[in-house]
Steps between C-alpha positions, in 0.01 A plus 500: 500500500494882539160487669628231736805709593288808556276296728792369702649850532161637606458234768853562625436876517176451690672265743777753555252781566296279731810392686615858541161604638493207742841595637385842628550488879214574734537841664390392847421846638183702549434851369616774740248549780372852452184661368439867427181702549448865411302688767447858389846656509633221722663174399423190709723195462410165655804296601500124558716398795402133497243266647425241763240226533241546775290219639121538463486411871619854576164636382236519772127569511374225270538125501804358326273318255338832401838673470646222289193503275553873437870444434421221256303743283816701430790259531604137494502339844848522649633481858538879506369808322766702317506845657693786341717759672432826315657840562428822313688809384328834454690758295335838544750673273662655808523204737548125466301323769505127577199340671616189692818307424405133474641203687859548390741245644258381770306243295769326299541419132145599400540867601754779504451615141396857580826680417562301181149572375527864602816528289332317211222759524754780453556613860781467753458454879696818570239701307226415753423803719236357731372156604146465633435183698142378519608299805807327642446132423813334364369477143478880494815606687767238425569661164631808681833328566731235360595172670753688716231748611657781299258751347416455133350849459771734620324825412149409616306596810271225628153580634256292706199575718573580865282211618692260278841613618389490864375143462802350320801713585470547875774284662251408771264362236766254389564395859130445565422324170418129513782271393332425166473870419838632614661441159247729328570783744875455460473506120304825512758653732804375307356615166426853617803537732747658251240757398421576865872540573541738207201711604313393190209315663199717578148439625172683456184524708146417385374775274850610408673445168859378485542714188255793523352602169621180335321211668207439735549237771208327672526267798325170417594302808423134550755305302750679723442789744638758258404359160473797266367565153652769277316702235672690221305732271601671176279668243185375679622141482573312823661175605477341845776273629318268737784274612371186670129576518461197274712186466295267285333580169269199487352534847517845656328705230194282486516449877676800660405365843772237463812596694850359505691377802763773454242762606571645844132589538293303249168678558662840461678379185167384355345843565798678342485275193127554451536878539782531247338258255172695515663841465728411210223312319266800529764745376644265235843577635807307396625276780808291562550202728823352626397137465265475202635347178759730344480785417242535776337803337134521411154614600248364747134469404208438734229240434242486781703426814784348301788656314697412190858571401546640149873481422667755277541382143840501336525770238689813400636716779257777406172432324435687177272801534255339263474124502331340197169340596404191303125442489 
């Protein structure tokens, strides 16, 4: 009888424990979208603003069957390819610099997470001193303002290449733009307008640095007339922010001659991509990309005429001086 009772009690206890475990609610949220990289004395933080799905039909230079075959090697066939919107903070110890601002309120429910993820990463928008724009497409400038076109970074000065500002911000450019493109010009102008009005929007010429002694800027035109890459260096370590030189992981590394319909000058964009890919692969420099899978940080390696993307591996913020080697 005692054994029987103990058995019943044991079963009841197990059922209670099992029931309690089964009642735990699902959390339903993702981890905060930030990733930290130590670069010499600098701290680089990747910030996830969101994503959108792009049709493979936007890629040009190969047949759709070839493009879809390349995509199939890395992802399940879907109507669109998930494309991240990445922005990046660089903390030099003296300045907090934001490279690009994501799509903000311009895309819809799948974007606009930049500020929340910045705060999760330990920073506040008012701490940003400078914003470097690789170019003025909406998924890089919309994060400058809220839905009412009020500035989100009240203490920051915004920088863009002269050629980029001349192309997008000239009122005559909006008037002359084709009907299908007018919205993109207006978004660029509305997003930068409060900074222009406050005297906190500045441009720089080719060969100039927006922040002398802090960052090198190089014109890599093609995607847009003023597309710019930015290089930061600390303790002989460098990182290049290459913006939209690449949009698709599965296709454009193996076949850098493939362009995207967003390019203003596709042949020039192809040349810029090949030049930056080759240079960063040869120097083994860290690179970031606005639209590669988050965090969009890694290295590029060269194999014959093709390239490969080697994403950063998750790990401690700073690697140990001596890492155990298992042989």
